[in-house]
C-alpha positions as CSV (number, residue, x, y, z in Angstrom):
1,M,6.7,14.1,14.6
2,T,8.4,17.5,14.7
3,R,11.3,17.7,12.3
4,T,14.4,19.9,12.2
5,P,17.3,20.1,9.8
6,D,19.6,19.7,12.8
7,G,18.8,16.1,13.6
8,P,19.6,12.9,11.5
9,G,17.1,12.6,8.7
10,G,15.5,15.8,9.9
11,L,14.3,14.3,13.2
12,D,13.9,16.6,16.2
13,P,15.8,14.7,19.0
14,E,13.8,16.3,21.8
15,S,10.4,15.4,20.4
16,C,11.7,11.9,19.7
17,Y,12.9,11.4,23.3
18,R,9.5,12.6,24.6
19,A,7.9,9.9,22.5
20,V,10.4,7.3,23.8
21,R,9.9,8.3,27.4
22,S,6.1,7.9,27.1
23,R,6.5,4.7,25.0
24,D,4.2,6.1,22.4
25,R,3.3,3.3,20.0
26,R,2.1,5.8,17.3
27,F,5.8,6.5,16.5
28,D,6.8,2.9,15.9
29,G,8.1,2.8,12.4
30,V,8.4,6.6,12.2
31,F,11.8,6.6,13.8
32,Y,14.2,4.3,15.7
33,T,16.1,4.8,18.9
34,A,19.8,3.7,19.1
35,V,21.3,3.2,22.5
36,R,25.1,3.7,22.7
37,T,25.6,1.8,25.9
38,T,24.0,-1.5,24.6
39,G,24.7,-1.2,20.9
40,I,21.1,-1.9,20.0
41,Y,18.3,0.0,18.3
42,C,14.6,-0.2,19.4
43,R,11.2,1.0,18.4
44,P,10.0,4.0,20.5
45,S,7.5,1.8,22.5
46,C,10.2,-0.7,23.6
47,P,9.2,-2.0,27.1
48,A,12.8,-2.0,28.3
49,R,13.9,0.7,30.8
50,T,14.1,4.1,29.1
51,P,17.8,4.9,28.4
52,G,19.2,8.3,29.4
53,R,18.9,11.1,26.9
54,R,22.7,11.4,26.5
55,N,23.0,7.7,25.5
56,V,20.6,7.7,22.6
57,T,20.5,8.9,19.0
58,F,17.5,8.8,16.6
59,H,17.4,7.4,13.1
60,P,14.6,7.7,10.5
61,T,15.0,4.1,9.2
62,A,16.2,0.8,10.5
63,A,18.8,0.9,7.8
64,A,20.3,4.1,9.2
65,A,20.6,2.5,12.6
66,Q,22.2,-0.6,11.2
67,A,24.6,1.5,9.1
68,A,25.6,3.3,12.4
69,G,26.6,-0.1,13.8
70,Y,23.6,-1.0,15.9
71,R,21.8,-4.3,16.0
72,A,18.1,-4.9,16.3
73,C,16.5,-5.3,19.8
74,K,15.4,-8.9,20.3
75,R,12.7,-7.8,22.8
76,C,10.8,-5.3,20.7
77,L,11.7,-6.4,17.2
78,P,11.9,-2.8,15.8
79,D,11.7,-3.9,12.1
80,A,8.4,-5.7,12.7
81,V,6.3,-2.5,12.5
82,P,4.4,-0.6,9.8
83,G,6.4,1.9,7.7
84,S,6.2,5.6,8.3
85,P,2.9,7.2,7.2
86,G,5.0,10.3,6.3
87,W,6.3,8.5,3.2
88,D,2.8,8.5,1.7
89,A,2.0,12.0,2.9
90,A,5.1,13.7,1.5
91,A,5.5,11.4,-1.6
92,D,9.0,12.9,-2.1
93,V,11.8,11.1,-3.8
94,A,12.9,9.5,-0.5
95,G,9.4,8.1,0.1
96,R,9.1,6.8,-3.4
97,A,12.5,5.2,-3.2
98,M,11.5,3.4,0.0
99,R,8.4,1.9,-1.8
100,L,10.5,0.7,-4.7
101,V,13.2,-0.8,-2.4
102,A,10.5,-2.6,-0.5
103,D,9.2,-4.0,-3.9
104,G,12.7,-5.4,-4.5
105,V,13.8,-3.1,-7.3
106,V,17.4,-2.9,-6.0
107,D,17.5,-6.7,-5.8
108,R,16.3,-7.1,-9.3
109,D,17.7,-4.1,-11.2
110,G,20.5,-2.7,-8.9
111,V,20.9,0.8,-7.7
112,E,21.1,2.0,-11.3
113,G,17.6,0.6,-11.9
114,L,16.3,2.3,-8.8
115,A,17.8,5.6,-9.9
116,A,16.5,5.3,-13.4
117,S,13.0,4.7,-12.1
118,L,13.1,7.9,-10.1
119,G,14.9,10.0,-12.7
120,Y,18.1,10.6,-10.9
121,S,21.7,9.6,-11.3
122,P,22.8,6.8,-8.9
123,R,25.3,9.2,-7.2
124,H,22.8,12.0,-6.6
125,L,20.1,9.5,-5.4
126,G,22.5,8.1,-2.9
127,R,23.3,11.5,-1.5
128,L,19.7,12.4,-1.3
129,L,18.7,9.2,0.5
130,V,21.5,9.5,3.0
131,R,20.4,13.0,3.8
132,E,16.7,12.1,4.1
133,L,16.8,8.5,5.4
134,G,20.2,8.2,6.9
135,A,21.2,5.4,4.6
136,G,21.8,4.8,0.9
137,P,20.0,2.4,-1.5
138,L,22.2,-0.6,-0.8
139,A,21.8,-0.2,3.0
140,L,18.0,0.2,2.6
141,A,17.8,-2.9,0.5
142,R,20.0,-4.8,2.9
143,A,17.7,-3.9,5.9
144,R,14.7,-4.9,3.9
145,R,16.2,-8.3,3.1
146,A,17.1,-8.8,6.8
147,Q,13.6,-8.0,7.8
148,T,12.1,-10.4,5.3
149,A,14.5,-13.1,6.3
150,R,13.6,-12.8,10.0
151,A,9.9,-13.0,9.3
152,L,10.5,-16.1,7.2
153,L,12.7,-17.8,9.7
154,Q,10.3,-17.3,12.5
155,G,7.0,-17.8,10.6
156,T,7.8,-20.7,8.1
157,D,9.6,-24.0,7.9
158,L,11.4,-23.1,4.7
159,R,14.9,-24.4,4.4
160,L,17.6,-21.8,5.3
161,A,18.8,-21.7,1.7
162,D,15.2,-21.1,0.5
163,V,14.8,-18.3,3.1
164,A,18.0,-16.7,1.9
165,F,16.9,-16.5,-1.8
166,A,13.3,-15.7,-0.9
167,A,14.5,-12.7,1.1
168,G,16.6,-11.4,-1.8
169,F,20.1,-12.4,-0.8
170,S,22.4,-13.4,-3.6
171,S,24.2,-16.1,-1.6
172,V,23.7,-18.1,1.6
173,R,27.0,-16.7,2.9
174,Q,25.7,-13.1,2.5
175,F,22.5,-14.2,4.2
176,N,24.3,-15.7,7.2
177,D,26.6,-12.7,7.6
178,T,23.8,-10.1,7.4
179,V,21.5,-11.9,9.9
180,R,24.4,-12.2,12.4
181,E,25.3,-8.5,12.0
182,V,21.7,-7.2,12.2
183,Y,20.2,-9.5,14.8
184,G,23.3,-10.7,16.7
185,S,22.2,-14.3,16.1
186,T,22.7,-17.0,13.5
187,P,19.8,-17.9,11.3
188,S,19.3,-21.2,13.2
189,D,19.3,-19.4,16.5
190,L,16.9,-16.7,15.2
191,R,14.5,-19.4,14.1
192,G,14.5,-20.9,17.6
193,R,13.5,-24.4,18.7
194,G,9.8,-24.1,17.9
195,A,9.4,-25.2,14.3
196,A,6.6,-23.6,12.3
197,A,3.9,-25.7,10.8
198,P,5.0,-27.5,7.6
199,T,4.0,-25.7,4.4
200,P,3.9,-26.9,0.8
201,R,6.6,-25.8,-1.5
202,G,6.2,-22.2,-2.6
203,T,3.8,-21.4,0.3
204,V,4.9,-18.5,2.4
205,P,2.7,-17.5,5.5
206,V,3.4,-13.9,6.6
207,R,1.9,-11.6,9.3
208,L,1.6,-8.1,8.0
209,A,1.9,-5.3,10.6
210,V,-0.8,-2.6,10.7
211,R,-1.5,0.2,13.1
212,T,-4.8,-0.1,15.0
213,P,-7.7,0.4,14.9
214,F,-7.9,-1.5,11.6
215,A,-11.3,-1.7,9.9
216,G,-10.6,-5.0,8.1
217,A,-14.2,-6.0,7.7
218,A,-15.1,-2.8,5.8
219,L,-12.0,-3.2,3.6
220,R,-13.0,-6.8,2.9
221,E,-16.6,-5.8,1.9
222,F,-15.3,-3.0,-0.3
223,L,-13.1,-5.5,-2.2
224,A,-15.9,-8.2,-2.2
225,R,-18.4,-5.9,-3.9
226,R,-15.8,-5.3,-6.7
227,A,-14.2,-8.8,-6.9
228,V,-13.6,-9.9,-10.5
229,P,-14.4,-13.7,-10.9
230,G,-11.3,-15.7,-11.6
231,V,-9.0,-12.9,-10.4
232,E,-10.4,-12.2,-6.9
233,L,-12.5,-14.1,-4.4
234,V,-13.9,-13.5,-1.0
235,A,-14.9,-16.5,1.2
236,G,-15.9,-15.8,4.8
237,T,-13.4,-13.4,6.2
238,T,-10.7,-14.2,3.6
239,Y,-9.9,-12.1,0.5
240,S,-7.9,-14.0,-2.1
241,R,-6.5,-12.9,-5.5
242,T,-4.0,-13.7,-8.2
243,L,-0.8,-11.7,-8.4
244,R,1.4,-10.8,-11.4
245,L,4.9,-10.7,-10.0
246,P,8.4,-10.1,-11.6
247,H,9.4,-13.8,-11.7
248,G,6.1,-15.5,-12.2
249,P,2.5,-15.6,-11.0
250,G,1.3,-16.0,-7.4
251,T,-1.7,-15.8,-5.1
252,V,-2.4,-14.3,-1.8
253,S,-5.1,-15.1,0.8
254,V,-5.4,-12.5,3.5
255,E,-7.6,-12.6,6.6
256,L,-9.5,-9.3,6.9
257,R,-11.1,-8.7,10.3
258,D,-11.5,-5.7,12.5
259,L,-8.5,-5.3,14.8
260,D,-8.0,-3.1,17.8
261,G,-5.7,-2.9,20.8
262,P,-2.6,-0.8,21.6
263,G,-0.5,0.4,18.7
264,T,-0.1,-2.4,16.1
265,A,-1.6,-5.7,15.2
266,L,-0.8,-8.4,12.7
267,V,-2.9,-9.4,9.6
268,P,-2.2,-13.0,8.6
269,A,-1.6,-13.6,4.9
270,T,-0.6,-16.7,2.9
271,F,1.3,-16.4,-0.4
272,V,1.7,-19.1,-2.9
273,L,4.5,-18.2,-5.3
274,A,5.9,-19.7,-8.5
275,D,9.3,-18.2,-7.5
276,L,10.3,-17.5,-4.0
277,R,12.4,-14.5,-5.2
278,D,9.0,-12.7,-5.5
279,T,8.4,-12.8,-1.7
280,S,9.4,-9.2,-1.0
281,A,7.4,-7.8,-4.0
282,A,4.3,-9.8,-3.2
283,V,4.4,-8.7,0.5
284,E,4.9,-5.0,-0.4
285,R,2.1,-5.0,-3.0
286,V,-0.4,-6.6,-0.5
287,R,0.7,-4.0,2.1
288,R,-0.3,-1.3,-0.4
289,L,-3.7,-3.0,-0.8
290,L,-4.2,-2.9,3.0
291,D,-3.0,0.7,3.3
292,A,-0.8,-0.9,6.0
293,D,1.3,2.2,6.8
294,C,-1.7,4.4,7.6
295,D,-1.7,6.1,11.0
296,P,-5.4,5.9,12.0
297,V,-4.8,7.9,15.2
298,G,-3.2,10.8,13.2
299,V,-6.2,10.7,10.7
300,A,-8.6,10.8,13.6
301,E,-6.9,13.8,15.2
302,V,-7.8,15.8,12.1
303,L,-11.1,14.3,11.0
304,G,-12.5,13.3,14.4
305,S,-13.1,16.9,15.5
306,D,-14.8,17.9,12.3
307,P,-18.6,18.6,12.9
308,L,-19.5,16.8,9.7
309,L,-17.2,13.7,9.9
310,G,-16.6,13.3,13.6
311,G,-19.7,11.1,14.1
312,L,-18.9,9.0,11.1
313,L,-15.3,8.4,12.3
314,R,-16.5,7.3,15.8
315,R,-18.9,4.8,14.2
316,A,-16.3,3.4,11.8
317,P,-12.8,4.0,13.3
318,G,-9.7,2.7,11.4
319,L,-11.1,2.8,7.8
320,R,-8.4,2.4,5.2
321,V,-8.2,3.8,1.7
322,P,-8.5,0.6,-0.3
323,G,-5.2,0.3,-2.2
324,H,-4.3,-2.1,-5.0
325,V,-1.6,-4.6,-6.0
326,D,-1.3,-3.3,-9.6
327,G,-1.7,0.4,-10.7
328,A,-2.5,-0.5,-14.3
329,E,-5.3,-2.8,-13.2
330,V,-7.0,-0.3,-11.0
331,A,-6.8,2.3,-13.8
332,F,-8.4,0.0,-16.3
333,R,-11.2,-0.8,-13.8
334,A,-11.7,2.9,-13.1
335,V,-12.4,3.5,-16.8
336,L,-14.7,0.5,-17.0
337,G,-16.6,1.9,-14.0
338,Q,-17.3,5.3,-15.6
339,Q,-21.0,6.0,-15.6
340,V,-22.2,2.5,-14.5
341,S,-22.9,0.7,-11.2
342,V,-20.4,-1.3,-9.2
343,A,-22.0,-4.5,-10.4
344,A,-21.9,-3.5,-14.0
345,A,-18.2,-2.4,-13.7
346,R,-17.3,-5.8,-12.2
347,T,-19.1,-7.6,-15.1
348,A,-17.1,-5.5,-17.6
349,A,-13.9,-6.2,-15.8
350,A,-14.7,-9.9,-15.7
351,R,-15.3,-9.9,-19.5
352,L,-12.0,-8.2,-20.1
353,A,-10.1,-10.6,-17.9
354,G,-11.8,-13.6,-19.4
355,A,-11.0,-12.5,-23.0
356,T,-7.4,-11.3,-22.6
357,G,-6.1,-12.4,-19.1
358,E,-3.5,-15.1,-18.8
359,Q,-4.8,-18.4,-17.4
360,V,-2.9,-19.8,-14.4
361,V,-3.2,-22.8,-12.1
362,T,-3.6,-22.0,-8.4
363,T,-4.2,-23.7,-5.1
364,V,-7.2,-21.5,-4.4
365,P,-10.5,-22.9,-6.0
366,G,-12.1,-20.2,-8.1
367,L,-8.8,-18.3,-9.0
368,D,-7.5,-19.2,-12.4
369,R,-6.7,-16.0,-14.2
370,L,-4.3,-12.9,-14.1
371,F,-5.8,-9.6,-14.9
372,P,-4.6,-8.6,-18.4
373,E,-1.4,-6.7,-18.9
374,A,-1.3,-3.2,-20.5
375,G,0.1,-4.6,-23.7
376,A,-2.7,-7.0,-24.2
377,V,-5.3,-4.3,-23.6
378,A,-3.5,-1.9,-25.9
379,A,-3.8,-4.5,-28.7
380,L,-7.6,-4.6,-28.6
381,D,-9.8,-3.0,-31.2
382,P,-12.0,-0.4,-29.3
383,G,-14.8,-1.1,-31.7
384,T,-15.1,-4.7,-30.7
385,L,-15.4,-4.0,-26.9
386,P,-18.8,-4.4,-25.3
387,M,-19.0,-0.8,-24.1
388,P,-19.6,2.7,-25.6
389,R,-17.1,3.4,-28.3
390,A,-15.7,6.5,-26.5
391,R,-15.0,4.4,-23.4
392,G,-13.4,1.7,-25.4
393,R,-11.0,4.2,-27.0
394,A,-10.2,5.7,-23.6
395,L,-9.4,2.2,-22.2
396,V,-7.1,1.3,-25.2
397,G,-5.5,4.7,-25.2
398,L,-4.7,4.4,-21.4
399,A,-3.3,0.9,-22.0
400,A,-1.1,2.1,-24.8
401,A,0.3,4.9,-22.6
402,L,1.1,2.4,-19.9
403,A,2.6,-0.2,-22.2
404,G,4.7,2.5,-24.0
405,G,6.2,3.9,-20.7
406,G,4.6,7.3,-21.1
407,L,2.6,6.7,-17.9
408,R,3.6,5.0,-14.8
409,L,1.3,4.0,-12.0
410,D,3.5,2.3,-9.5
411,R,4.5,3.6,-6.1
412,G,7.7,5.1,-7.5
413,A,5.8,7.4,-9.9
414,D,5.6,11.1,-9.3
415,R,2.0,11.7,-8.4
416,D,1.7,15.1,-10.1
417,E,3.3,13.8,-13.3
418,A,1.1,10.8,-13.4
419,R,-2.0,12.8,-12.9
420,A,-1.0,15.2,-15.7
421,A,-0.2,12.3,-18.0
422,M,-3.6,10.7,-17.4
423,L,-5.5,14.0,-17.9
424,A,-3.8,14.4,-21.3
425,L,-5.4,11.1,-22.5
426,P,-8.8,11.3,-24.2
427,G,-11.7,10.1,-22.0
428,I,-9.7,10.5,-18.8
429,G,-10.9,13.3,-16.6
430,P,-10.4,14.5,-13.0
431,W,-12.6,11.8,-11.4
432,T,-10.7,8.9,-13.0
433,A,-7.3,10.5,-12.4
434,D,-7.9,11.2,-8.8
435,Y,-9.6,7.9,-8.1
436,V,-6.5,6.1,-9.5
437,G,-4.3,8.5,-7.5
438,M,-6.0,7.3,-4.3
439,R,-6.0,3.6,-4.9
440,A,-2.9,3.0,-7.1
441,L,-0.5,5.8,-6.0
442,G,-1.6,5.9,-2.3
443,H,-2.3,9.6,-2.3
444,P,-3.8,10.4,1.2
445,D,-5.2,13.8,0.3
446,L,-7.5,13.5,-2.7
447,F,-11.3,14.3,-2.7
448,L,-13.9,13.6,-5.4
449,P,-16.5,16.3,-5.0
450,T,-18.4,15.4,-8.2
451,D,-18.6,11.7,-7.5
452,T,-22.3,10.7,-7.1
453,G,-21.6,8.8,-3.9
454,T,-19.9,11.8,-2.4
455,R,-22.8,14.1,-3.3
456,D,-25.4,11.6,-1.9
457,A,-23.5,11.2,1.4
458,L,-23.2,15.0,1.8
459,R,-26.9,15.5,1.2
460,L,-27.7,12.9,3.9
461,L,-25.4,14.7,6.3
462,G,-27.2,18.0,5.6
463,L,-24.6,19.7,3.5
464,D,-25.2,21.2,0.0
465,P,-22.9,19.2,-2.3
466,A,-22.0,22.5,-4.1
467,A,-20.0,23.4,-1.0
468,A,-18.1,20.2,-0.9
469,G,-14.9,21.6,-2.3
470,A,-14.7,24.4,0.3
471,T,-15.7,22.1,3.1
472,S,-13.1,19.5,2.3
473,R,-10.2,22.0,2.8
474,A,-10.5,21.5,6.5
475,W,-9.9,17.8,6.0
476,R,-6.3,18.2,4.7
477,P,-4.0,16.3,4.6
478,W,-6.3,13.3,4.9
479,R,-9.1,14.0,2.4
480,S,-8.8,10.5,0.9
481,Y,-9.8,9.1,4.3
482,A,-12.7,11.6,4.5
483,Q,-13.7,10.3,1.0
484,V,-13.8,6.7,2.3
485,Q,-15.8,7.7,5.3
486,L,-18.4,9.3,3.1
487,W,-18.6,6.3,0.9
488,H,-18.8,4.0,3.9
489,S,-21.7,6.1,5.4
490,L,-23.8,5.1,2.4
491,S,-23.3,1.4,2.9
492,D,-25.4,0.7,6.0
493,G,-22.4,-0.9,7.6
494,D,-21.5,-3.3,4.8
495,G,-18.4,-1.3,3.7
496,S,-19.5,-1.5,0.0
497,G,-19.7,2.2,-0.7
498,D,-22.5,1.6,-3.1
499,R,-26.2,2.3,-2.2
500,Q,-27.5,1.3,-5.6
501,G,-28.9,-2.2,-6.3
502,P,-26.9,-4.7,-8.3
503,G,-26.9,-3.8,-12.0
504,R,-28.7,-0.5,-11.6
505,Q,-27.4,2.3,-13.8
506,G,-25.9,5.4,-12.2
507,P,-27.5,8.9,-12.7
508,G,-24.9,9.9,-15.2
509,R,-25.4,13.7,-15.0
510,Q,-22.4,16.0,-15.4
511,G,-21.4,17.6,-12.2
512,P,-19.5,20.9,-11.6
513,G,-15.9,20.5,-12.5
514,T,-16.3,17.2,-14.4
515,S,-14.6,16.9,-17.7
516,R,-17.1,16.3,-20.6
517,R,-14.6,13.8,-22.0
518,E,-15.2,11.6,-18.9
519,E,-18.2,9.8,-17.5
520,R,-18.4,9.5,-13.8
521,D,-18.7,6.4,-11.7
522,P,-21.7,6.4,-9.4
523,C,-20.0,5.5,-6.2
524,G,-16.3,4.7,-6.5
525,Q,-15.5,1.5,-8.4
């Protein structure tokens, strides 16, 4: 989407109107169309008659449209779309703020907590967000609460009071007033006459919007190959795992299948939460896992015409960069995966979780443990860990940095600062820092040229791995997706990204540009 400083939030009104006129689904979630004559706002692909150009304005967020006095269209449900892929691409303060708001930081810690997480004063952050997103922190949080409430009203049989608190509202009255204002309906009317199937207490079924194509099977197999017993489980087409959430533990079971069709599709997920106040945080963290805001069409426009990657992309459209629900966990597992096979890394992670992870009772057979927190890992003696001494020191040092606050790996962290902080730690080199940047911080433009899997894939495609760095420049700003395509090309269609047999040791040679303090994973743990 073309941007100009003249439009609200930097949007170019003429480009936006062309997208609305063509009902282009690719822009759903990128901006919203407000119609003066009806007082509603819509997604660009709304099937209603296209309004006249002079009757519309464009807003970068649903919160901005609501703040301008518009209510959501009941026909196209403009808030039931993936978020803008531009937030991950730019990773500026506004994008990082949106991720934290979606995680419920404003509901838990207030605007002051959000501002402190981003390193700004509340006043300056408010000005910045209004300029970039058309709404301040409170309006953004209110829009998110309304969206969660609508999804729960229409997808569950939760009592209205439970919906209110699960969505993050501080009172039932605030919930009622917001739903009426945003949707032009009472909560009871919005729920409708068709009651959802009864669910046990604490169970929240949700449908997560993703852009299509969505290669859910490849993502499922990637996660299955690395699943830590007790923490994760794959059964059939369902991936399940435990979740450490702000108010208590939870689990999620998400159905991962290939999805196609026009524009967007819905991925069914079922959460079981100890505290319903964690609904927004749980949903947002699983959306990160799915890379739900990815624009696969935009990625294909860059990578599909590449002579090296074009064929791979046509065979495996819609691949996602596998995200994660916890940045600290993926960082620990990256260190455990240095220099060993995927199977060996999974075994090491299982031992760590079994020794220091908190036991929990869940409704999913086989899930009984949370992955250990940073503080628990930091308290370990590196000499007692079943791994090379240097790797044990790297693991404990990383945990100490996370527990002490010197390193943050959530979606509100500045990516450059996080990478620099990781590289300053003994035993953490570029491969580990960039792998964590891809999966924990959602960086769409990282490439691992010294990774053994990358080098093997390039050789099979007829390219000298020594030229990988120069070749990858043509894949910007989506090099992380190119990386996943290369890993997937080695898997013979199973999505695992690992050509080596279970338990087989990786080559372990030092590649160009690899830190001698860091051992490299053979194929991306």
